BAVEX-95500 format. One record per atom (N, C-alpha, C): residue number from 1; residue in one letter; atom name; x, y, z. Coordinates in steps of 0.2 Angstrom, whole numbers, plus 2048, in hexadecimal, padded with zeros to 3 digits. Example, Ala and Ser with C-alpha at 12.3 -4.5 7.8 and 13.67 -1.06 7.14 Angstrom:
BEGIN
<1,"A","N",<842,7E4,827>>
<1,"A","CA",<83E,7EA,827>>
<1,"A","C",<842,7F0,827>>
<2,"S","N",<840,7F5,823>>
<2,"S","CA",<844,7FB,824>>
<2,"S","C",<840,800,827>>
% end
This chain:
BEGIN
<1,"M","N",<CC5,BBA,72E>>
<1,"M","CA",<CC6,BB4,72A>>
<1,"M","C",<CC4,BAE,72E>>
<2,"T","N",<CC1,BA9,72B>>
<2,"T","CA",<CBE,BA3,72E>>
<2,"T","C",<CC5,B9E,72E>>
<3,"R","N",<CC5,B9A,733>>
<3,"R","CA",<CCB,B95,734>>
<3,"R","C",<CC7,B8F,736>>
<4,"K","N",<CCB,B8A,734>>
<4,"K","CA",<CC8,B82,735>>
<4,"K","C",<CCD,B7F,73A>>
<5,"C","N",<CCB,B7C,740>>
<5,"C","CA",<CD0,B7A,745>>
<5,"C","C",<CD1,B73,742>>
<6,"P","N",<CD9,B71,742>>
<6,"P","CA",<CDA,B6A,740>>
<6,"P","C",<CD9,B65,744>>
<7,"S","N",<CD6,B67,74A>>
<7,"S","CA",<CD5,B61,74F>>
<7,"S","C",<CCF,B5F,74F>>
<8,"C","N",<CC9,B64,750>>
<8,"C","CA",<CC2,B62,750>>
<8,"C","C",<CBF,B63,74B>>
<9,"K","N",<CC2,B67,745>>
<9,"K","CA",<CC0,B69,73E>>
<9,"K","C",<CBA,B6E,73E>>
<10,"I","N",<CB8,B70,744>>
<10,"I","CA",<CB3,B76,743>>
<10,"I","C",<CB6,B7C,740>>
<11,"K","N",<CB2,B80,73D>>
<11,"K","CA",<CB3,B86,73A>>
<11,"K","C",<CB1,B8C,73F>>
<12,"F","N",<CB5,B91,740>>
<12,"F","CA",<CB5,B96,744>>
<12,"F","C",<CB8,B9D,741>>
<13,"K","N",<CB7,BA3,745>>
<13,"K","CA",<CB9,BA9,743>>
<13,"K","C",<CBD,BAB,74A>>
<14,"P","N",<CC3,BAC,748>>
<14,"P","CA",<CC8,BAE,74E>>
<14,"P","C",<CC5,BB5,750>>
<15,"T","N",<CC6,BB6,757>>
<15,"T","CA",<CC3,BBD,75A>>
<15,"T","C",<CC9,BC2,758>>
<16,"S","N",<CCF,BC1,757>>
<16,"S","CA",<CD4,BC6,754>>
<16,"S","C",<CD7,BC3,74F>>
<17,"D","N",<CDA,BC7,74A>>
<17,"D","CA",<CDE,BC5,744>>
<17,"D","C",<CE5,BC9,745>>
<18,"D","N",<CE6,BCB,74B>>
<18,"D","CA",<CEC,BCF,74D>>
<18,"D","C",<CF2,BCA,74C>>
<19,"G","N",<CF8,BCC,748>>
<19,"G","CA",<CFE,BC7,748>>
<19,"G","C",<D03,BCA,74B>>
<20,"T","N",<D09,BC6,74B>>
<20,"T","CA",<D0F,BC8,74D>>
<20,"T","C",<D14,BC7,748>>
<21,"P","N",<D17,BCC,746>>
<21,"P","CA",<D1C,BCB,741>>
<21,"P","C",<D22,BC7,743>>
<22,"Y","N",<D25,BC4,73F>>
<22,"Y","CA",<D2A,BBF,740>>
<22,"Y","C",<D2F,BBE,73A>>
<23,"D","N",<D36,BBE,73C>>
<23,"D","CA",<D3B,BBD,737>>
<23,"D","C",<D3C,BB6,737>>
<24,"W","N",<D3B,BB3,730>>
<24,"W","CA",<D3C,BAC,72F>>
<24,"W","C",<D43,BAA,72D>>
<25,"G","N",<D48,BB0,72D>>
<25,"G","CA",<D4E,BAF,729>>
<25,"G","C",<D4F,BB1,723>>
<26,"D","N",<D55,BB2,720>>
<26,"D","CA",<D57,BB3,719>>
<26,"D","C",<D52,BB9,717>>
<27,"G","N",<D51,BBE,71B>>
<27,"G","CA",<D4D,BC3,718>>
<27,"G","C",<D46,BC2,717>>
<28,"D","N",<D44,BBC,719>>
<28,"D","CA",<D3C,BBA,718>>
<28,"D","C",<D38,BBC,71F>>
<29,"Y","N",<D34,BC0,71E>>
<29,"Y","CA",<D2F,BC3,724>>
<29,"Y","C",<D28,BC1,723>>
<30,"G","N",<D25,BBF,728>>
<30,"G","CA",<D1F,BBD,728>>
<30,"G","C",<D1B,BBE,72E>>
<31,"T","N",<D15,BBD,730>>
<31,"T","CA",<D11,BBE,735>>
<31,"T","C",<D0E,BB7,738>>
<32,"L","N",<D0E,BB7,73E>>
<32,"L","CA",<D0C,BB2,742>>
<32,"L","C",<D05,BB4,745>>
<33,"Y","N",<D00,BAF,744>>
<33,"Y","CA",<CF9,BB0,748>>
<33,"Y","C",<CF8,BAB,74C>>
<34,"G","N",<CF5,BAB,751>>
<34,"G","CA",<CF2,BA6,754>>
<34,"G","C",<CEB,BA8,758>>
<35,"C","N",<CE8,BA1,75A>>
<35,"C","CA",<CE1,BA2,75C>>
<35,"C","C",<CE0,B9B,760>>
<36,"T","N",<CDA,B9B,764>>
<36,"T","CA",<CD8,B94,767>>
<36,"T","C",<CD2,B93,765>>
<37,"C","N",<CD1,B8C,762>>
<37,"C","CA",<CCB,B8A,760>>
<37,"C","C",<CC6,B8A,765>>
<38,"P","N",<CBF,B8D,764>>
<38,"P","CA",<CBB,B8E,769>>
<38,"P","C",<CB7,B87,76B>>
<39,"E","N",<CB8,B82,767>>
<39,"E","CA",<CB4,B7B,768>>
<39,"E","C",<CB9,B77,76C>>
<40,"C","N",<CBF,B75,76A>>
<40,"C","CA",<CC3,B71,76D>>
<40,"C","C",<CC9,B74,771>>
<41,"E","N",<CCA,B7B,771>>
<41,"E","CA",<CCE,B80,774>>
<41,"E","C",<CD6,B7E,773>>
<42,"H","N",<CD7,B7B,76D>>
<42,"H","CA",<CDD,B79,76B>>
<42,"H","C",<CE1,B80,767>>
<43,"R","N",<CE7,B82,769>>
<43,"R","CA",<CEB,B86,766>>
<43,"R","C",<CEC,B85,75F>>
<44,"I","N",<CEB,B8A,75B>>
<44,"I","CA",<CEC,B8A,753>>
<44,"I","C",<CF1,B90,752>>
<45,"V","N",<CF6,B8F,74E>>
<45,"V","CA",<CFB,B94,74C>>
<45,"V","C",<CFC,B94,744>>
<46,"W","N",<CFC,B99,740>>
<46,"W","CA",<CFD,B99,739>>
<46,"W","C",<D01,B9F,738>>
<47,"A","N",<D03,B9F,733>>
<47,"A","CA",<D09,BA4,730>>
<47,"A","C",<D08,BA5,728>>
<48,"S","N",<D0A,BAC,727>>
<48,"S","CA",<D0A,BAE,720>>
<48,"S","C",<D11,BAF,71E>>
<49,"V","N",<D14,BAB,719>>
<49,"V","CA",<D1C,BAB,718>>
<49,"V","C",<D1D,BA9,711>>
<50,"P","N",<D1A,BAE,70C>>
<50,"P","CA",<D15,BB2,70C>>
<50,"P","C",<D0F,BAF,70C>>
<51,"E","N",<D0E,BA9,70A>>
<51,"E","CA",<D07,BA5,709>>
<51,"E","C",<D05,BA3,710>>
<52,"E","N",<CFF,BA4,711>>
<52,"E","CA",<CFD,BA2,717>>
<52,"E","C",<CFD,B99,719>>
<53,"R","N",<CFF,B97,71E>>
<53,"R","CA",<CFF,B90,71F>>
<53,"R","C",<CFF,B8F,727>>
<54,"M","N",<CFC,B89,729>>
<54,"M","CA",<CFC,B88,72F>>
<54,"M","C",<D02,B84,732>>
<55,"I","N",<D05,B87,737>>
<55,"I","CA",<D0B,B84,73A>>
<55,"I","C",<D0B,B80,741>>
<56,"Y","N",<D05,B81,744>>
<56,"Y","CA",<D04,B7D,74A>>
<56,"Y","C",<CFC,B7D,74C>>
<57,"P","N",<CFA,B77,74D>>
<57,"P","CA",<CFD,B70,74D>>
<57,"P","C",<CFD,B6F,744>>
<58,"H","N",<D01,B69,743>>
<58,"H","CA",<D01,B67,73D>>
<58,"H","C",<CFB,B65,739>>
<59,"D","N",<CF8,B68,733>>
<59,"D","CA",<CF2,B66,732>>
<59,"D","C",<CF2,B5F,72E>>
<60,"R","N",<CEE,B5B,731>>
<60,"R","CA",<CED,B54,730>>
<60,"R","C",<CE6,B53,72C>>
<61,"G","N",<CE5,B57,727>>
<61,"G","CA",<CDE,B56,724>>
<61,"G","C",<CDE,B53,71D>>
<62,"A","N",<CE5,B51,71B>>
<62,"A","CA",<CE6,B4E,715>>
<62,"A","C",<CE4,B47,715>>
<63,"I","N",<CE4,B43,71A>>
<63,"I","CA",<CE2,B3D,71B>>
<63,"I","C",<CDD,B3C,722>>
<64,"D","N",<CD7,B3A,721>>
<64,"D","CA",<CD3,B38,727>>
<64,"D","C",<CD5,B30,728>>
<65,"Y","N",<CD9,B2F,72E>>
<65,"Y","CA",<CDB,B29,730>>
<65,"Y","C",<CD6,B24,732>>
<66,"R","N",<CD0,B28,734>>
<66,"R","CA",<CCA,B23,737>>
<66,"R","C",<CC8,B1F,731>>
<67,"E","N",<CC9,B21,72B>>
<67,"E","CA",<CC6,B1C,726>>
<67,"E","C",<CCA,B17,724>>
<68,"Y","N",<CD1,B16,726>>
<68,"Y","CA",<CD5,B11,726>>
<68,"Y","C",<CD7,B0D,72C>>
<69,"V","N",<CD9,B10,731>>
<69,"V","CA",<CDC,B0D,738>>
<69,"V","C",<CD7,B0A,73C>>
<70,"P","N",<CD9,B05,73F>>
<70,"P","CA",<CD4,B02,744>>
<70,"P","C",<CD2,B07,749>>
<71,"E","N",<CCD,B06,74C>>
<71,"E","CA",<CCA,B0B,751>>
<71,"E","C",<CCE,B0C,758>>
<72,"N","N",<CD1,B06,75A>>
<72,"N","CA",<CD5,B06,760>>
<72,"N","C",<CDB,B0A,75E>>
<73,"L","N",<CDF,B09,759>>
<73,"L","CA",<CE5,B0D,758>>
<73,"L","C",<CE3,B14,756>>
<74,"Y","N",<CDE,B15,752>>
<74,"Y","CA",<CDC,B1C,751>>
<74,"Y","C",<CDA,B20,757>>
<75,"G","N",<CD8,B1D,75C>>
<75,"G","CA",<CD6,B20,763>>
<75,"G","C",<CDD,B23,766>>
<76,"D","N",<CE3,B1E,766>>
<76,"D","CA",<CE8,B20,769>>
<76,"D","C",<CEC,B26,765>>
<77,"Y","N",<CEB,B26,75E>>
<77,"Y","CA",<CEE,B2A,75A>>
<77,"Y","C",<CEB,B31,75B>>
<78,"R","N",<CE4,B30,75C>>
<78,"R","CA",<CE0,B37,75C>>
<78,"R","C",<CE1,B3B,763>>
<79,"K","N",<CE3,B36,767>>
<79,"K","CA",<CE5,B39,76F>>
<79,"K","C",<CEB,B3E,76D>>
<80,"A","N",<CF0,B3A,76A>>
<80,"A","CA",<CF7,B3C,769>>
<80,"A","C",<CF7,B44,765>>
<81,"I","N",<CF3,B44,760>>
<81,"I","CA",<CF2,B49,75D>>
<81,"I","C",<CEF,B50,760>>
<82,"E","N",<CE9,B4D,764>>
<82,"E","CA",<CE5,B52,767>>
<82,"E","C",<CE8,B55,76E>>
<83,"S","N",<CEC,B51,771>>
<83,"S","CA",<CF0,B53,777>>
<83,"S","C",<CF4,B5A,777>>
<84,"Q","N",<CF2,B5E,77B>>
<84,"Q","CA",<CF6,B65,77C>>
<84,"Q","C",<CFD,B64,780>>
<85,"D","N",<CFD,B5F,783>>
<85,"D","CA",<D03,B5D,788>>
<85,"D","C",<D08,B58,783>>
<86,"P","N",<D0D,B5B,781>>
<86,"P","CA",<D12,B57,77D>>
<86,"P","C",<D13,B50,781>>
<87,"E","N",<D14,B50,787>>
<87,"E","CA",<D16,B48,78A>>
<87,"E","C",<D10,B44,78A>>
<88,"A","N",<D0A,B46,78B>>
<88,"A","CA",<D04,B42,78A>>
<88,"A","C",<D04,B40,783>>
<89,"S","N",<D05,B45,77E>>
<89,"S","CA",<D05,B42,777>>
<89,"S","C",<D09,B3D,775>>
<90,"A","N",<D10,B3D,778>>
<90,"A","CA",<D14,B39,777>>
<90,"A","C",<D12,B32,77A>>
<91,"M","N",<D10,B32,780>>
<91,"M","CA",<D0E,B2C,783>>
<91,"M","C",<D08,B29,77F>>
<92,"F","N",<D03,B2B,77B>>
<92,"F","CA",<CFE,B29,778>>
<92,"F","C",<D02,B26,771>>
<93,"S","N",<D06,B29,76F>>
<93,"S","CA",<D0A,B27,768>>
<93,"S","C",<D0D,B20,76A>>
<94,"R","N",<D10,B20,770>>
<94,"R","CA",<D14,B19,772>>
<94,"R","C",<D0F,B14,773>>
<95,"K","N",<D09,B17,776>>
<95,"K","CA",<D04,B11,778>>
<95,"K","C",<D01,B0E,770>>
<96,"C","N",<D00,B13,76D>>
<96,"C","CA",<CFE,B11,766>>
<96,"C","C",<D02,B0C,762>>
<97,"L","N",<D09,B0E,762>>
<97,"L","CA",<D0E,B0A,75F>>
<97,"L","C",<D0E,B03,763>>
<98,"E","N",<D0D,B02,769>>
<98,"E","CA",<D0D,AFC,76C>>
<98,"E","C",<D07,AF8,76A>>
<99,"R","N",<D01,AFB,76A>>
<99,"R","CA",<CFB,AF8,767>>
<99,"R","C",<CFB,AF6,761>>
<100,"L","N",<CFF,AF9,75C>>
<100,"L","CA",<CFF,AF8,755>>
<100,"L","C",<D05,AF1,754>>
<101,"I","N",<D09,AF2,758>>
<101,"I","CA",<D0E,AEC,758>>
<101,"I","C",<D0A,AE6,75A>>
<102,"H","N",<D06,AE6,75F>>
<102,"H","CA",<D03,AE1,763>>
<102,"H","C",<CFE,ADD,75D>>
<103,"E","N",<CFA,AE3,75B>>
<103,"E","CA",<CF4,ADF,757>>
<103,"E","C",<CF6,ADF,750>>
<104,"C","N",<CFA,AE3,74C>>
<104,"C","CA",<CFB,AE3,745>>
<104,"C","C",<D00,ADD,744>>
<105,"F","N",<D05,ADC,749>>
<105,"F","CA",<D0A,AD7,747>>
<105,"F","C",<D0B,AD1,74C>>
<106,"G","N",<D06,AD2,750>>
<106,"G","CA",<D06,ACB,756>>
<106,"G","C",<D0B,ACB,759>>
<107,"I","N",<D10,AD0,75B>>
<107,"I","CA",<D15,AD0,75F>>
<107,"I","C",<D14,AD2,766>>
<108,"D","N",<D14,ACF,76B>>
<108,"D","CA",<D13,AD1,771>>
<108,"D","C",<D18,ACF,777>>
<109,"K","N",<D1D,AD1,778>>
<109,"K","CA",<D23,ACF,77C>>
<109,"K","C",<D23,AD2,784>>
<110,"G","N",<D1D,AD8,785>>
<110,"G","CA",<D1D,ADA,78B>>
<110,"G","C",<D22,AE0,78C>>
<111,"N","N",<D26,AE1,787>>
<111,"N","CA",<D2A,AE7,786>>
<111,"N","C",<D2C,AEA,780>>
<112,"L","N",<D2B,AF1,77F>>
<112,"L","CA",<D2A,AF3,779>>
<112,"L","C",<D31,AF3,776>>
<113,"G","N",<D36,AF4,778>>
<113,"G","CA",<D3D,AF4,776>>
<113,"G","C",<D3E,AED,772>>
<114,"R","N",<D3C,AE7,776>>
<114,"R","CA",<D3D,AE0,773>>
<114,"R","C",<D38,ADF,76C>>
<115,"E","N",<D32,AE3,76E>>
<115,"E","CA",<D2E,AE2,768>>
<115,"E","C",<D30,AE6,762>>
<116,"I","N",<D33,AEB,762>>
<116,"I","CA",<D35,AF0,75D>>
<116,"I","C",<D3C,AEB,75A>>
<117,"A","N",<D3F,AE9,75F>>
<117,"A","CA",<D45,AE4,75B>>
<117,"A","C",<D42,ADF,757>>
<118,"A","N",<D3D,ADC,75A>>
<118,"A","CA",<D3A,AD6,756>>
<118,"A","C",<D37,AD8,74F>>
<119,"V","N",<D34,ADE,74F>>
<119,"V","CA",<D32,AE1,749>>
<119,"V","C",<D38,AE2,744>>
<120,"V","N",<D3E,AE5,746>>
<120,"V","CA",<D43,AE6,742>>
<120,"V","C",<D46,AE0,73F>>
<121,"K","N",<D47,ADB,745>>
<121,"K","CA",<D4A,AD4,743>>
<121,"K","C",<D46,AD1,73D>>
<122,"Q","N",<D3F,AD1,73E>>
<122,"Q","CA",<D3B,ACE,739>>
<122,"Q","C",<D3A,AD1,733>>
<123,"N","N",<D3C,AD7,732>>
<123,"N","CA",<D3C,ADB,72C>>
<123,"N","C",<D34,ADC,72A>>
<124,"L","N",<D30,ADE,730>>
<124,"L","CA",<D29,ADF,72F>>
<124,"L","C",<D28,AE5,72C>>
<125,"L","N",<D2D,AEB,72C>>
<125,"L","CA",<D2C,AF1,72A>>
<125,"L","C",<D32,AF3,726>>
<126,"P","N",<D31,AF8,721>>
<126,"P","CA",<D38,AFB,71E>>
<126,"P","C",<D3D,AFD,723>>
<127,"S","N",<D43,AFC,723>>
<127,"S","CA",<D48,AFC,728>>
<127,"S","C",<D48,B03,72A>>
<128,"E","N",<D47,B09,726>>
<128,"E","CA",<D47,B10,729>>
<128,"E","C",<D42,B11,72D>>
<129,"L","N",<D3C,B0F,72B>>
<129,"L","CA",<D36,B0F,72F>>
<129,"L","C",<D36,B0C,737>>
<130,"A","N",<D39,B07,736>>
<130,"A","CA",<D3A,B01,73C>>
<130,"A","C",<D3E,B05,741>>
<131,"Q","N",<D44,B07,73E>>
<131,"Q","CA",<D48,B0B,743>>
<131,"Q","C",<D45,B10,746>>
<132,"E","N",<D41,B14,743>>
<132,"E","CA",<D3D,B1A,747>>
<132,"E","C",<D38,B18,74C>>
<133,"L","N",<D36,B12,74C>>
<133,"L","CA",<D32,B0F,752>>
<133,"L","C",<D37,B10,759>>
<134,"R","N",<D3D,B10,758>>
<134,"R","CA",<D41,B12,75E>>
<134,"R","C",<D40,B19,761>>
<135,"V","N",<D3E,B1D,75C>>
<135,"V","CA",<D3E,B25,75E>>
<135,"V","C",<D37,B25,763>>
<136,"I","N",<D32,B21,760>>
<136,"I","CA",<D2B,B21,764>>
<136,"I","C",<D2E,B1F,76B>>
<137,"Q","N",<D31,B19,76C>>
<137,"Q","CA",<D33,B16,772>>
<137,"Q","C",<D37,B1B,776>>
<138,"S","N",<D3C,B1D,774>>
<138,"S","CA",<D40,B22,777>>
<138,"S","C",<D3C,B28,77A>>
<139,"V","N",<D39,B2B,776>>
<139,"V","CA",<D36,B32,778>>
<139,"V","C",<D30,B2F,77C>>
<140,"G","N",<D2D,B2B,77B>>
<140,"G","CA",<D27,B29,77F>>
<140,"G","C",<D2A,B25,786>>
<141,"N","N",<D2F,B23,787>>
<141,"N","CA",<D32,B22,78D>>
<141,"N","C",<D33,B27,791>>
<142,"H","N",<D36,B2D,78E>>
<142,"H","CA",<D37,B33,792>>
<142,"H","C",<D31,B36,795>>
<143,"A","N",<D2B,B35,790>>
<143,"A","CA",<D24,B38,793>>
<143,"A","C",<D22,B34,798>>
<144,"V","N",<D23,B2D,799>>
<144,"V","CA",<D1F,B29,79D>>
<144,"V","C",<D23,B29,7A5>>
<145,"H","N",<D29,B2B,7A4>>
<145,"H","CA",<D2D,B2C,7AB>>
<145,"H","C",<D2B,B31,7AF>>
<146,"P","N",<D27,B30,7B5>>
<146,"P","CA",<D24,B36,7B8>>
<146,"P","C",<D2A,B3A,7BB>>
<147,"R","N",<D28,B41,7BD>>
<147,"R","CA",<D2D,B45,7C0>>
<147,"R","C",<D2E,B42,7C7>>
<148,"G","N",<D35,B42,7C8>>
<148,"G","CA",<D35,B3F,7D0>>
<148,"G","C",<D37,B38,7D1>>
<149,"S","N",<D37,B35,7CB>>
<149,"S","CA",<D38,B2D,7CA>>
<149,"S","C",<D40,B2C,7CB>>
<150,"P","N",<D43,B26,7CB>>
<150,"P","CA",<D49,B25,7CC>>
<150,"P","C",<D4C,B26,7C5>>
<151,"A","N",<D48,B27,7BE>>
<151,"A","CA",<D4B,B27,7B8>>
<151,"A","C",<D4A,B2F,7B7>>
<152,"Q","N",<D48,B33,7BC>>
<152,"Q","CA",<D48,B3A,7BB>>
<152,"Q","C",<D4F,B3D,7B8>>
<153,"E","N",<D55,B3A,7BA>>
<153,"E","CA",<D5A,B3D,7B8>>
<153,"E","C",<D5C,B3C,7B1>>
<154,"E","N",<D59,B37,7AE>>
<154,"E","CA",<D5A,B35,7A6>>
<154,"E","C",<D54,B38,7A2>>
<155,"R","N",<D4F,B3C,7A5>>
<155,"R","CA",<D49,B3D,7A2>>
<155,"R","C",<D4B,B44,79E>>
<156,"V","N",<D47,B43,798>>
<156,"V","CA",<D48,B4A,794>>
<156,"V","C",<D42,B4E,792>>
<157,"E","N",<D40,B53,794>>
<157,"E","CA",<D3A,B56,791>>
<157,"E","C",<D38,B55,78B>>
<158,"V","N",<D32,B54,789>>
<158,"V","CA",<D2F,B52,783>>
<158,"V","C",<D2C,B59,780>>
<159,"G","N",<D2E,B5C,77B>>
<159,"G","CA",<D2B,B61,779>>
<159,"G","C",<D26,B60,774>>
<160,"P","N",<D23,B65,770>>
<160,"P","CA",<D1E,B65,76B>>
<160,"P","C",<D20,B62,764>>
<161,"G","N",<D27,B64,763>>
<161,"G","CA",<D2A,B61,75D>>
<161,"G","C",<D2B,B5A,75D>>
<162,"D","N",<D2C,B57,764>>
<162,"D","CA",<D2E,B50,764>>
<162,"D","C",<D27,B4D,764>>
<163,"A","N",<D22,B4F,767>>
<163,"A","CA",<D1C,B4C,767>>
<163,"A","C",<D18,B4B,75F>>
<164,"E","N",<D1A,B51,75C>>
<164,"E","CA",<D19,B51,754>>
<164,"E","C",<D1D,B4C,750>>
<165,"C","N",<D23,B4A,752>>
<165,"C","CA",<D27,B46,74F>>
<165,"C","C",<D24,B3F,750>>
<166,"L","N",<D21,B3D,755>>
<166,"L","CA",<D1F,B37,757>>
<166,"L","C",<D19,B36,753>>
<167,"V","N",<D14,B3A,752>>
<167,"V","CA",<D0E,B3A,74F>>
<167,"V","C",<D10,B39,748>>
<168,"E","N",<D15,B3C,745>>
<168,"E","CA",<D16,B3B,73D>>
<168,"E","C",<D19,B34,73D>>
<169,"I","N",<D1C,B31,741>>
<169,"I","CA",<D1E,B2B,740>>
<169,"I","C",<D18,B25,740>>
<170,"L","N",<D14,B26,744>>
<170,"L","CA",<D0E,B23,745>>
<170,"L","C",<D09,B23,73E>>
<171,"E","N",<D0A,B29,73B>>
<171,"E","CA",<D06,B2A,735>>
<171,"E","C",<D0A,B26,730>>
<172,"A","N",<D10,B26,730>>
<172,"A","CA",<D14,B23,72A>>
<172,"A","C",<D12,B1B,72C>>
<173,"L","N",<D12,B18,732>>
<173,"L","CA",<D0F,B12,732>>
<173,"L","C",<D08,B10,72F>>
<174,"F","N",<D04,B15,731>>
<174,"F","CA",<CFD,B14,72F>>
<174,"F","C",<CFD,B15,727>>
<175,"D","N",<D00,B19,724>>
<175,"D","CA",<D01,B19,71D>>
<175,"D","C",<D02,B13,719>>
<176,"L","N",<D08,B10,71C>>
<176,"L","CA",<D0A,B09,71A>>
<176,"L","C",<D06,B04,71B>>
<177,"L","N",<D04,B04,721>>
<177,"L","CA",<D00,AFD,723>>
<177,"L","C",<CF8,AFD,721>>
<178,"F","N",<CF5,B02,722>>
<178,"F","CA",<CEE,B03,720>>
<178,"F","C",<CEC,B07,71A>>
<179,"V","N",<CF0,B0D,71A>>
<179,"V","CA",<CEC,B12,714>>
<179,"V","C",<CEE,B0F,70D>>
<180,"A","N",<CF4,B0E,70C>>
<180,"A","CA",<CF7,B0A,705>>
<180,"A","C",<CF3,B05,703>>
<181,"P","N",<CF3,B00,707>>
<181,"P","CA",<CEF,AF9,705>>
<181,"P","C",<CE8,AFC,704>>
<182,"K","N",<CE4,AFF,707>>
<182,"K","CA",<CDE,B01,706>>
<182,"K","C",<CDD,B04,6FF>>
<183,"K","N",<CE2,B09,6FE>>
<183,"K","CA",<CE1,B0D,6F8>>
<183,"K","C",<CE2,B08,6F2>>
<184,"A","N",<CE7,B04,6F3>>
<184,"A","CA",<CE8,AFF,6ED>>
<184,"A","C",<CE3,AFB,6EB>>
<185,"E","N",<CDF,AF9,6F1>>
<185,"E","CA",<CD9,AF5,6F0>>
<185,"E","C",<CD4,AF9,6EC>>
<186,"R","N",<CD3,AFF,6EE>>
<186,"R","CA",<CCE,B03,6EA>>
<186,"R","C",<CD0,B04,6E4>>
<187,"R","N",<CD6,B05,6E1>>
<187,"R","CA",<CD8,B05,6DB>>
<187,"R","C",<CD7,B00,6D7>>
<188,"R","N",<CD7,AF9,6DA>>
<188,"R","CA",<CD6,AF4,6D6>>
<188,"R","C",<CCF,AF4,6D5>>
<189,"S","N",<CCB,AF5,6DA>>
<189,"S","CA",<CC3,AF5,6D9>>
<189,"S","C",<CC1,AF9,6D4>>
<190,"V","N",<CC4,AFF,6D3>>
<190,"V","CA",<CC2,B03,6CE>>
<190,"V","C",<CC4,B01,6C7>>
<191,"L","N",<CCA,AFE,6C7>>
<191,"L","CA",<CCC,AFC,6C0>>
<191,"L","C",<CC8,AF5,6BE>>
<192,"N","N",<CC6,AF1,6C3>>
<192,"N","CA",<CC3,AEB,6C2>>
<192,"N","C",<CBB,AED,6BF>>
<193,"R","N",<CB8,AF2,6C3>>
<193,"R","CA",<CB2,AF4,6C1>>
<193,"R","C",<CB2,AF6,6BA>>
<194,"R","N",<CB7,AFA,6B7>>
<194,"R","CA",<CB7,AFD,6B0>>
<194,"R","C",<CB9,AF8,6AC>>
<195,"L","N",<CBD,AF2,6AE>>
<195,"L","CA",<CBE,AEC,6A9>>
<195,"L","C",<CB8,AE9,6A8>>
<196,"L","N",<CB4,AE8,6AE>>
<196,"L","CA",<CAE,AE4,6AE>>
<196,"L","C",<CA8,AE8,6A9>>
<197,"E","N",<CA8,AEF,6A9>>
<197,"E","CA",<CA3,AF2,6A5>>
<197,"E","C",<CA5,AF2,69E>>
<198,"A","N",<CAC,AF0,69C>>
<198,"A","CA",<CAF,AEF,695>>
<198,"A","C",<CAF,AE9,693>>
<199,"G","N",<CAC,AE4,697>>
<199,"G","CA",<CAB,ADD,695>>
<199,"G","C",<CB2,AD9,695>>
<200,"K","N",<CB8,ADC,699>>
<200,"K","CA",<CBE,AD9,699>>
<200,"K","C",<CBF,AD5,69F>>
<201,"R","N",<CC3,AD1,69F>>
<201,"R","CA",<CC6,ACD,6A5>>
<201,"R","C",<CC9,AD1,6AB>>
<202,"Q","N",<CC6,AD1,6B0>>
<202,"Q","CA",<CC7,AD5,6B6>>
<202,"Q","C",<CCF,AD2,6B9>>
<203,"L","N",<CD1,AD7,6BC>>
<203,"L","CA",<CD9,AD5,6C0>>
<203,"L","C",<CD7,AD0,6C5>>
<204,"R","N",<CDB,ACB,6C5>>
<204,"R","CA",<CDB,AC6,6CA>>
<204,"R","C",<CE1,AC6,6CF>>
<205,"V","N",<CE0,ACA,6D5>>
<205,"V","CA",<CE5,ACB,6D9>>
<205,"V","C",<CE4,AC7,6DF>>
<206,"G","N",<CE9,AC3,6E2>>
<206,"G","CA",<CE9,ABF,6E8>>
<206,"G","C",<CE9,AC4,6ED>>
<207,"R","N",<CE7,AC1,6F3>>
<207,"R","CA",<CE7,AC5,6FA>>
<207,"R","C",<CED,AC8,6FB>>
<208,"V","N",<CED,ACF,6FB>>
<208,"V","CA",<CF4,AD3,6FD>>
<208,"V","C",<CF5,AD4,704>>
<209,"I","N",<CFA,AD1,707>>
<209,"I","CA",<CFC,AD3,70E>>
<209,"I","C",<D03,AD5,70E>>
<210,"P","N",<D05,ADC,70E>>
<210,"P","CA",<D0B,ADE,70D>>
<210,"P","C",<D0F,ADD,713>>
<211,"F","N",<D0C,ADC,718>>
<211,"F","CA",<D10,ADA,71F>>
<211,"F","C",<D0C,AD5,722>>
<212,"P","N",<D0E,AD2,726>>
<212,"P","CA",<D0B,ACC,72B>>
<212,"P","C",<D06,ACF,72F>>
<213,"V","N",<D00,AD2,72D>>
<213,"V","CA",<CFB,AD5,732>>
<213,"V","C",<CF7,ACF,734>>
<214,"V","N",<CF6,AD0,73C>>
<214,"V","CA",<CF3,ACB,73F>>
<214,"V","C",<CEA,ACB,73D>>
<215,"E","N",<CE7,AC7,73C>>
<215,"E","CA",<CE0,AC6,73A>>
<215,"E","C",<CDC,AC9,740>>
<216,"R","N",<CD8,ACD,73F>>
<216,"R","CA",<CD3,AD0,744>>
<216,"R","C",<CCD,ACC,744>>
<217,"K","N",<CCA,ACA,749>>
<217,"K","CA",<CC5,AC5,74A>>
<217,"K","C",<CBF,ACB,74B>>
% end
């Protein structure tokens, strides 16, 4: 059976379709399959439970963020999702968050903790999402402390699930700040075109800025 790599998007046929039986609990049995993409060499795991679905990495094919997110932010995000090292992924997620706060909110205090505090204090994001920025900071801090450093005793290993969590928070930020406004603009454009064709007055909508995003020159 042909597979599609969620990272580099190429299609390929695995060299083997041998699977491993797995007990999902509650009498639910399925089979785990795994292979390595011949192009980017990323590991892919999918399961039949009973319908087949990919379980690693998370399939991000629903939204192509390149279409919405500024190139520099997307670059950090892409490195985070493509990295096979959870700690490297967490570091790129942290870097992406820092860049987003600096460039989208115009907040640069030289310290991510103080910058997140400013975002929370100024109500620049929904409270639930704003608080999750601390998760990226905390996990990212564990990733950036080198082994053998004075902070080693407080250091916690970053696992694949931790790295995945940070990426999902970044995606929630992207959806709110970039994807939703762009889609709203497209919907208005389509409606106005239909109104124009019908000889009706078009919608007059003022410039919509959901959050105080800094203008890019």
